[in-house]
Residue frames relative to the residue before (quaternion, step in Angstrom):
aa qw qx qy qz dx dy dz
M 1.0000 0.0000 0.0000 0.0000 0.00 0.00 0.00
T 0.1532 -0.7886 0.5922 0.0629 3.54 -0.88 0.95
Y 0.1890 -0.8073 0.5529 0.0829 3.56 -0.79 1.03
Y 0.3266 -0.7938 0.4626 0.2216 3.60 1.30 -0.14
H 0.3832 0.6929 -0.5189 0.3220 3.57 0.84 0.94
Y 0.5642 -0.6268 0.4344 0.3163 3.55 -1.22 0.52
V 0.7754 0.2447 -0.1243 0.5687 3.58 1.17 -0.48
V 0.4093 -0.6472 0.5686 0.3005 3.53 -1.29 0.30
G 0.1608 -0.8102 0.5606 0.0599 3.54 -0.62 1.15
T 0.7167 -0.4328 0.3201 0.4433 3.53 -1.30 0.07
E 0.5800 0.5888 -0.3742 0.4206 3.56 1.14 -0.57
Q 0.6841 0.4708 -0.2862 0.4780 3.58 0.92 -0.89
I 0.6159 0.5297 -0.3467 0.4689 3.57 1.08 -0.67
L 0.6295 0.5295 -0.3273 0.4650 3.58 0.98 -0.81
L 0.6524 0.5022 -0.3146 0.4725 3.60 0.93 -0.87
G 0.6356 0.5291 -0.3247 0.4590 3.58 1.04 -0.74
L 0.6474 0.5138 -0.3143 0.4670 3.57 0.99 -0.82
I 0.6605 0.4905 -0.3042 0.4802 3.57 0.96 -0.85
G 0.6987 0.4979 -0.2690 0.4377 3.56 0.87 -0.99
E 0.5693 0.5998 -0.3783 0.4159 3.58 1.12 -0.62
G 0.2583 -0.8727 0.3848 0.1535 3.52 1.16 -0.70
T 0.7893 0.3502 -0.1930 0.4660 3.63 1.00 -0.56
G 0.5767 0.6107 -0.3743 0.3929 3.60 1.21 -0.27
I 0.7087 -0.4481 0.3345 0.4302 3.53 -1.32 0.21
A 0.6499 0.5212 -0.3263 0.4466 3.60 0.89 -0.91
A 0.6614 0.5065 -0.3090 0.4588 3.59 0.90 -0.90
K 0.6641 0.5078 -0.3052 0.4561 3.57 0.94 -0.85
V 0.6465 0.5075 -0.3195 0.4717 3.59 0.97 -0.83
L 0.6697 0.4940 -0.3031 0.4643 3.58 0.87 -0.94
K 0.6404 0.5177 -0.3240 0.4658 3.60 0.99 -0.81
S 0.6525 0.5171 -0.3177 0.4538 3.60 0.98 -0.81
M 0.6688 0.4695 -0.2857 0.5007 3.57 1.27 -0.45
G 0.5801 -0.6190 0.3576 0.3904 3.57 1.29 0.15
I 0.4979 0.6470 -0.4293 0.3863 3.58 1.25 0.30
N 0.0186 -0.8062 0.5912 -0.0132 3.56 -0.80 1.02
L 0.6770 -0.5380 0.3345 0.3746 3.54 -1.26 0.49
K 0.6494 0.5398 -0.3316 0.4206 3.59 0.86 -0.91
D 0.7113 0.4423 -0.2605 0.4802 3.59 0.76 -1.01
S 0.6313 0.5414 -0.3315 0.4455 3.58 1.05 -0.75
R 0.6234 0.5367 -0.3383 0.4571 3.59 1.02 -0.76
V 0.6392 0.5238 -0.3208 0.4628 3.57 0.97 -0.86
E 0.6894 0.4828 -0.2817 0.4607 3.58 0.86 -0.95
V 0.6334 0.5206 -0.3340 0.4651 3.59 0.99 -0.80
E 0.6613 0.4996 -0.3201 0.4590 3.58 0.90 -0.84
K 0.6097 0.5400 -0.3524 0.4610 3.61 1.06 -0.65
I 0.7090 0.4746 -0.2555 0.4547 3.56 0.97 -0.91
I 0.8261 0.2504 -0.1151 0.4915 3.59 0.67 -1.06
G 0.3567 -0.7492 0.4921 0.2633 3.58 1.21 -0.30
R 0.5181 -0.6006 0.4958 0.3535 3.52 -1.29 -0.47
G 0.4874 -0.6472 0.5046 0.2982 3.52 -1.16 0.63
S 0.6725 -0.5297 0.3587 0.3722 3.54 -1.33 -0.04
G 0.7298 -0.3887 0.2408 0.5083 3.60 1.18 -0.04
C 0.6744 -0.4788 0.3703 0.4228 3.52 -1.32 0.09
V 0.1273 -0.7810 0.6082 0.0634 3.53 -1.08 0.71
A 0.5024 -0.6178 0.5055 0.3324 3.53 -1.21 0.51
V 0.1934 -0.7723 0.5969 0.0990 3.54 -0.95 0.88
E 0.3749 -0.7263 0.5318 0.2217 3.54 -0.80 1.03
I 0.2482 -0.7524 0.5949 0.1355 3.54 -0.84 1.01
I 0.1779 -0.7916 0.5768 0.0952 3.55 -0.65 1.09
G 0.6541 -0.5342 0.3704 0.3868 3.55 -1.24 0.41
R 0.6344 -0.5274 0.4017 0.3976 3.52 -1.27 0.28
S 0.4557 -0.6583 0.5157 0.3051 3.54 -1.11 0.61
S 0.5140 -0.6406 0.4665 0.3281 3.55 -1.12 0.56
T 0.5422 -0.6097 0.4670 0.3410 3.53 -1.15 0.57
T 0.2125 -0.8139 0.5332 0.0902 3.57 -0.85 0.96
W 0.6912 0.4742 -0.3025 0.4538 3.59 1.13 0.16
């Protein structure tokens, strides 16, 4: 699922934890009746969708300061 946002928020991290499926967080959420399909619907209701993909300017590496 693509939300087209400029940042990764806690909502996307939560979906990742649920979708991963085998970790402790996923198991706890599953035991509480939380599933990926319903969670995606709820996240989209809350955060909506962004305006689309944007080009990101890649800047040069920073110099070492130590």
